[in-house]
C-alpha positions in Angstrom: -19.8 -44.9 3.9 -23.1 -43.5 2.6 -25.8 -46.1 2.3 -29.4 -45.8 0.9 -32.1 -48.2 0.0 -35.6 -47.3 -1.2 -38.6 -49.7 -1.1 -42.1 -49.4 -2.5 -44.7 -50.5 0.0 -47.9 -48.7 -1.0 -49.6 -47.2 -4.0 -51.4 -48.5 -7.1 -51.1 -52.2 -7.7 -50.5 -51.5 -11.4 -47.1 -49.9 -10.7 -44.1 -52.1 -10.6 -42.1 -52.7 -7.3 -39.1 -50.5 -6.5 -36.1 -51.6 -4.5 -32.8 -49.9 -5.5 -29.7 -49.6 -3.2 -26.8 -47.2 -3.3 -23.5 -47.5 -1.4 -20.7 -45.0 -1.5 -17.6 -45.8 0.5 -15.1 -42.9 1.0 -11.5 -44.0 1.0 -8.6 -41.6 1.6 -4.9 -42.5 2.1 -2.6 -39.7 3.2 1.0 -39.5 1.9 3.7 -37.2 3.3 4.0 -33.7 1.8 0.3 -33.0 1.6 -0.4 -35.7 -1.1 -3.2 -38.2 -0.9 -4.9 -41.0 -2.8 -8.7 -41.1 -2.9 -11.6 -43.1 -4.2 -15.4 -42.8 -3.7 -17.2 -45.1 -6.1 -21.0 -45.1 -6.2 -22.1 -48.8 -6.1 -25.7 -49.5 -7.1 -27.9 -52.6 -6.9 -31.4 -53.0 -8.3 -32.9 -55.9 -6.3 -35.9 -56.1 -8.7 -33.9 -57.1 -11.8 -32.3 -60.4 -12.9 -29.0 -61.6 -11.4 -26.8 -60.5 -14.3 -28.2 -56.9 -14.3 -28.4 -56.3 -10.6 -25.0 -54.7 -9.7 -23.1 -51.7 -11.0 -19.6 -51.5 -9.5 -17.4 -48.7 -10.9 -13.6 -48.6 -10.8 -11.9 -45.3 -10.3 -9.8 -43.2 -8.1 -7.6 -40.2 -7.9 -4.9 -38.2 -6.2 -4.6 -34.8 -4.8 -2.5 -32.4 -2.7 -3.3 -29.9 0.0 -1.1 -26.8 0.0 -1.2 -23.1 0.8 -1.3 -20.0 -1.4 -0.2 -17.4 1.1 -2.2 -18.2 4.2 -5.1 -19.8 2.4 -5.2 -23.7 2.3 -6.0 -25.1 -1.1 -7.1 -28.6 -2.1 -6.4 -29.7 -5.7 -7.6 -33.1 -6.9 -7.6 -35.1 -10.1 -9.8 -38.2 -10.3 -11.3 -40.5 -13.0 
């Protein structure tokens, strides 16, 4: 999981406050034969906005396979 939150605490009083958060969980499920399922959505929250506009939670995922071309390992992935 990658987590980040930025706060404004100094500066000109005429500027608005800043308080956004970003979360990115990394999920990977391995399947036999070199196949896997994956998802890494970037979830955001703006703590300075109204309740209805605060969160962005995307839906998505993908699949891929690790294989060799000769002796070179290759990772191919398709995600949306």
